[in-house]
N, C-alpha and C positions, 0 to 999 in steps of 0.2 A: 612538494615540500613547501610549507608556508612559514617556516621559522625565520625570524628576523635576527640578524647577527650584528652585534656591536662593531662598527667599523672604525670609529674614532671617538675621542672624548666629546665630540659634538652631538652624538646621538646614534640612532640606528639607520642603517641603509637597507631598504628593501632590495631584494635581488634584482628587480628590474632597473635599479639605479646603479648597480655595481658593474663597472666596466672591466672586461676581461680580455687580455691578449693571450692567444694560444699559439705556441710554437711546437711544431712536430718535426722531430729529427729521425734519421735512420730510414728503415725499410718501409715498403708499402704495407706490410703487416702491422707495423707500428702506426702507420697512417690510419688504418681502419680503427684501431683503438682510439686514436685522436678524434676521428669523426664521430664515434660513439659518445665520447666525452662531450664534444661540442653539442651534440644533439641533446644530451642530458642538461647541459648548462642553459641552452636556449629554452628548453621546456620549463626549467625552473625559474626563468625570468632574468637571467643574466644578460647583459648587453655585450655582444662580441665586438671588439674593436681591433684595428690593425695598426694602431699608433701606440708604441710603448710609453710615450710621454703622457698619454691620457689614461693608461691602464691603472686600475686600482688593484687588480690581481693579475699576475702573469703565471701561466702554467706552461712548463716545458716538458714535453714527452720525449725522453732521452733514449739514446742508443749507446751500447758499449761493446758491440760485437767484435770490433777490432780496435787497435790503438788509436787510429785517426778518428774514429767515431767517438771514442771516449774523450779524446782531447777536444773535439768540437762541442760535445755536450758540456764539459766543464767550462770551456771558454764562454759558451752562450749563457750559462748560469751566472758567471762573473759579470758579464756585460749587462744582463738584465738586472742584477742586484744593484747596480749603480743608480737605477731609477728610484730606489728608496731614498736617495740623497737629492736627486735632481728632478724627479717626476712626482707622480701622485701614488706611487706604488705602496700598498699596505701589506700585501702578502705575496710571497714567491713560493710556488708549489712545483715540486719535482716529481714526475711520474716516469713510468717505463723501466727499461732494462737497467740503466745506471742506478736508478732509485732502488730497484729490487736487489741488485748485487752489492751495493755499498750503503745500505740504510744507515748504519751507525757512523760510518766515516763521513757521510755527507753532513750530518749535524755537527760533527767535530771539526771538520775542515772548512765548512761553508756555513758559518753562523747566520748568514743572511737568509738562508732557506727556512721557511716557516712550516712546511709539511712535506712528507714523502709518501708517495702512493705506489705500491708494488704492481707488478705486471698482471696480477689477477684481481686487483681491487679497483680497476678504473671505473666500475659502475658506481663507486662511492665518491666520485669526484666532488659533487656538490656538498656533501657532508664534510669532506676534508677541507674544502675552501671555507665553509662556514666556521669550522673549528679554528682554522688558522686566523680568520678575521677576529675571532674572540680571544686570540692569544693562547689557544689551547692546542695548537698544531702538534703533530707528532708523526709517527709511522702508521700508515694504514696499509696492511699487507695481509693477504689471505694465504691459505695453504696452496701450494702450486698445483694441487690436484683439482682445484676449483675451476669451473668454466663459467665465467660471468654471463648473465643473460639479462641485460637491461631492457625493459619494455619501452624503448624509445627509438624513434626514427633517427638514423644517422644524419648528420649535416655534411653532405658530400662536398668535398673541397677540390675535386679534380676537374671542375668545369661543367659537370652535369651530364655530359654525353657518355662518359665511361666511369666505371667505379670498380674498386677491388672488392672481392667477396672472400673473406677469410673463412675457410672451410674446416680448419683444425687449429689447435694450439699445441705448442710443445713439440718434443722430438725424442724418439727412443734410440736413435742411431749411435750417439756418443762417439762421433769422430774425434780423433785425438787432439785436434786443433780448435775445437768448438766449445764454447761456454754455454750455448743456448739451453741444453737440458737443465742446467743449474739455475738459470734465471727465468725459464719459461715452463719448466716441468716436463713430465712425460707426455706422449702423444695423446691428445684428446680430440676426437672428431666432434664437430657440431652436428646435432641431429638434422637429418635431411629436411624435415618439415620446417624447422627454423630457417634453414638456408633458403628454401623455396619461398617462404613468406618474406624474408628480407629481400630476395631478388625481385619479387613482385612489387614490393614497395619502391625499390630503386627504379624499376621500369616505369612505375606510375609517376615518378619524378622526372622522367625523361631520359634515363640511362639507356643506352643502346648497346654498349659493350660491357660484358662482365668479365673481369679478369680474376681467375681463381688462384688464391694464394694460401700458403701455409708453410711451415718449415719444410714439409714434404707433402705434396698433394696426392701422390700415388697410393699412399696407404689409407686414404680416406675410407672410413667406415669399418675397417677391420676390427677396431676395438669395441664398437657398439653393435655391429651387425654380424660379426663373425667371419666376414669376408670383405675383400676390397670392393668398394662400391662406387668408385669415381665414375665409371661408365653409366651406372644407374642415375647418379646425380646429374650427369650431363644431359641425359634424356629428359629428366624432369625440368631442368632449367631451359632446355630447348623448346619446351611447350609454352613458355611465358610470352605473351604478346608484347611487342615493343622491343624485345631483345633481338639484335641482329647478329652480333658476334659474341662468342664465348671463347676465351683464351685461357690456356693452362700454363702456369709457371711452376717451377721448383719440383720437377719430377725426378726422383732418384732412378737412375737407369736400371738397377737390378729389379725394380718393382714394375717395370713396363711389361705387361702381359698381353696376350691376344685379345682379351675382352676390351682392354683400354684402346688398343690399336683400332679395333673394329668400331668402337664408339666414336673415335676421332674421325674415322673414315666415313661413317654412315650418318652421323648426326649433322644435318645441314648447317646449323648455326655454329658448330665448333670449328674454329680456325685451324687450318692445317699448319700449325705452329706448335712447337714444343720446346720448352725450356728444360734442358737436360744437363744439370751441373755435374761434370765428370771429375773436376779438380786436377786430374793428372792422367798420364797414360803409361807410366812405368810401373810394373807390377810391384816392385819393392817399395816404391814411394807410396803407392796406393795402400799397401798393407800397413805401412807405418802410419798412414793417415787414419787407419781404421775403416777405410772404404771396403765395400763388399763386391767389387768387380775387378776383373783383370783387363788388360789391353785387348785381348782376344774377345772377351765378352762384350766390351764396349763397342768394338768394331761390328760384332754380330748384331747387337741391338740397333745400332745406327743403320746398318745395312738393311735390316728387316723393316724398319720404319720407312726407309726410302723406297724399298721394294713394294710395300703395301700402299704407301701414300706418296706417289712420285713427286708431287708438288709441295711436300712438307718443308717448312723452314725450321731448321734446328738451331737453337741457341744453346751455348754452353758457357760455363765459367771455369777458369783454371786458377790454381794457386802455384806461384813460382817461388823458388827459394825456400822450400820446405827443408827442415833440418836434415842434413846429410845428402841433399840433392847434389849429384855430381854433374860435371859438364856433360858427360856422356848421357846421363838421364835427362838432362835438359834438352840435349839434341834429339833424344828419342821422342820427347814431347813435341818438339818442333816438327819432327817427321810425321807424327800422328796428325797434327793440325794440318799439315800440308796434304796428307793423304785423305783426310776426312772432308776437307773443305767445308767447314761449318759455315752456315749462313750468317750467324751472328755469334760474337765471342767477346767475353770480357776477361781480363787477367788481373788478379790481385797479387800483390807481394805478400808473402807469409808474414803474419803478425803474431808474435808469441804472446799468448794470453795467460795470465796467472791462473792457477788452479786447473790447467789443462795438461795432459801428459806430454804433448809436443813441446811445451815450453821448457820442460826439463830434459829434453833429448840432447845428446851431444851433437857436435858439428853444426852449430847454428851458423847460418849463412849471413854474410855482411850485407848491409842495406845497399851498398853500391852494386854488389853482384846481383841481388834481387832485382833492382831497378834496371840493370842492363839486360837481364833475361826477360823481364816484362816488356821492355822496349823491343827486343828482338821478336818476341811472339806477336806483339801488336803490329809491327811492321809487316810481318808475314801475313797476318790476317787482313791487313789493309789491302795488300796485293790481291788476295783471294776475293774480298768483297768488291773491290773495284772491277775485277774481271766479271763477277756475277752481275754487277750493276750494268755494265756495258751490254751484257747478254740480254738485259731486260728492254733495251731500246727497241721501239717498234711494237712492243706488246701492250695490250690493253689490260688495265688493272682496276679493281674496285677500291676506292679511296674513301676513308672517313675524314672529313674536314676537321682540323684542329683549331684553325683561326686564320685571321688575315695578316699578311705581311704589312707592317706599318708603312704608310705613304707609297704603296705600290699597288698596282692592279694584279695582285697575286695572293694566293692562299697557300697554307701549309697543311699537309694531311699525312695519314698513315695508311699503308696497305695491311693486309692480313699478316704479312711477314714481319711486321714491326710492332713491338710493344711500346707503350709510352715511356718516355724518359730514359730508355736504355738502348733503343734501336734507332734506325734511320728514319728520315722523313722524305716526303715528296713535295716539291714546290710546283704549284700550278698557276700558270699565267692565264688570267681571264678577266673580262670586264663584267661578267655576271656576278650577281650578289649571292653569296653563300653564307651559311651560318655554321657554327661548330656543331658537329653531330650529323651534318648532311652526308649522305653517301652519293658519290658521283663516279662515273666511268671516265677514266683518264688514259690517254695514250702517252707512254713514256717516250720522251724525245731526247733526253740527255742524262748523263751520270756525273755525279761529283764523287768525293772520296767515299762517303758513306750514304749519301742521299741521291735522290732521283729528281729529274725535272720532267714535267709533263704538261699536256694541254687537254682541256675538256673535249670529250668525244662529241 
C-alpha cells in the first residue's frame, strides 16, 4: 500500500515516518492477531515504537472475556487517550474483542477513539489507520464467518525462541458463561497447508517451540476435512526442521480420542503436556455450565491419558463461584482436585457476562465467597505442586533457556512440563554463557513453591 495519508495541517506523512505503539491485551490467541497486525504495519512502512509519548498512532488490541479484562481494556484506552493532550498522538485505534462487542458504545462513550476494528478485520489494520489519520475513521468489521488470511509474516513478540500458532478461530460449544461465540464466531479451522507454511516461516526465524492455540484445539479440521485432524497436523508440524517442541493448549476433554493420544505418545517433538480445561467436577454445575462431560468421564479421560503416557503433565483450569454452587459442590471440586493431583492448575472466579445465560441464573454467588473458594483451591494445589516438585529432585530434565537472571550467574528456563507465562520455571546456576532458546540438560537440586532449582549436567 503506497497511499499517503494526511497526518496534520502541515502536510502528508509517508508511512515510514508514522510512529506506532501497539498494545496487546488478553490471551495468546489475541497476541497472534496482534503479531499479524504488527507484521502488516512493518511491511507497510510504519515505524514501531515502545514509547507512548512518541507515538503518533496507538493501536490497542483489546479483551473482554471476563469483567476484569474488560476493565483493563477500558482503563488502557483512557490512559492512552491522554496522549492526545500531552504527546504526539493523532489517532487511537481499538481492535479485538471489546471492539467487536461494543462497536457503537465505544464511539459514544469514548470520543477519543478514532477507529474500531473487529475481530475478523485485523488484516485491514493499515487501511483503518490511514482512514483515521485522514479523519475518516469508523468501524471496520467483517462477518464473523470470515477467516482473515493476510499474506504477511508475523512480527513475533515472544522473544523469538517460541511462538503461538493459532490453528482455528471461534467456538461452537456455547458454554453458558462464555461470550466468545458472539464475538469470535463459529469454529473455523485454518487449512493445514497454511499452518504448515506459517510454522515453516516461524522456524526460519529461529522459533524452536510451537504452542498450538485456539478456543478449542481438539476439534481442529472437523469443519473442513470432515474429521478431527489434530493428530495429522501434529505429524506435519513435527517434520519441520528447527522445531524442537510442539505444545498443545485448550483441549476440551470430551474431544480427546485415541488418535490424539497416540499422536502425542508417538510424535517425538510433541511435548507430553496437555492443557485440559475442565472448569468443574460436580455433575450439576457442569450441566448448568453447558459442559459436555461428567465427573466420571473426566476421571476416565485423565486416567487414560496417564495410563497411555505415564510422564504426561496435565494442566487444567477451574471456575469457582458459578451461580448456584453450594458449599457441598465446592467441597466435591476440592476432593476431585485432591484425587486427580493435576500437575498445573489455574482457578478463575466466575464473572457474570452480559448476554450469556449464566448471567441471568438465580443464586449468584458473592465476590467474597468466590474469592474464598478460589483461595482454598489454590492452597490445595500449592501443596500438590510442591510435593511433585520435591519428587523431581535428583532427576535430569531437558530445559529450554528463557533468559538470564539479572546480576547473577544464573539462568531461567522451562521444562516440557511448563508452558510460558502460566506455569513454573527452573532456575539454573552456572557460569557458562547461554542464550534464550538453548536446550540444556539440567539436574534438579531444589524446589520452591511452583519452581525448581537445578544445575547444568
